[in-house]
C-alpha positions, 0 to 999 in steps of 0.5 A: 690656729693653735701656739704652744711652747716645744720642749725640746726646742732645749736640743738647737731643734729650733730657728728661734729662741720660745720666747718668740712665739709669744711676740708672733701670737701678740702680732697676730692680734693686732693683724701684722702677719701674714697670715692676718694678709690671708686672712683678711685677702679671704674675709676668713676671721683668724682664731687664735686658741692658746695651749701651752706659750711660755709667755703668760697671754692673759692680757689678748683677747684669744682663746686661753685652753692653756694645758700647761706653759711648754711641752715637755723636752720630748728627748729626756720625759714625755712630751705631755702626760694623757691626763694633760693630752685628754684634756684639751683632745676635745678642743681639736675640731671644735667651733670657733669660740662665737664673737661676743667672746673673745674678739677678731684677731687679723 
């Protein structure tokens, strides 16, 4: 699961503030989120990848691949530059991290 905060939330388009994203990631790691229950039910490993959460998550056993701390507000400017997008495009479709690189979540 890729996690990030989006600058456009400043426009009131989300029911939750950005601070909730970091708390949800912590909940995934703790195994308390609904997606964790589903993953356990089908014996799937849930891997969380931080690609731009505003909250610092450096101490969590997740994949740290942050492009930046959240995106810009796309109502005002491009959410990400072409260079930022190109830096993280290889994450799409990548194989999961090896077990020794990150602790399993859920």
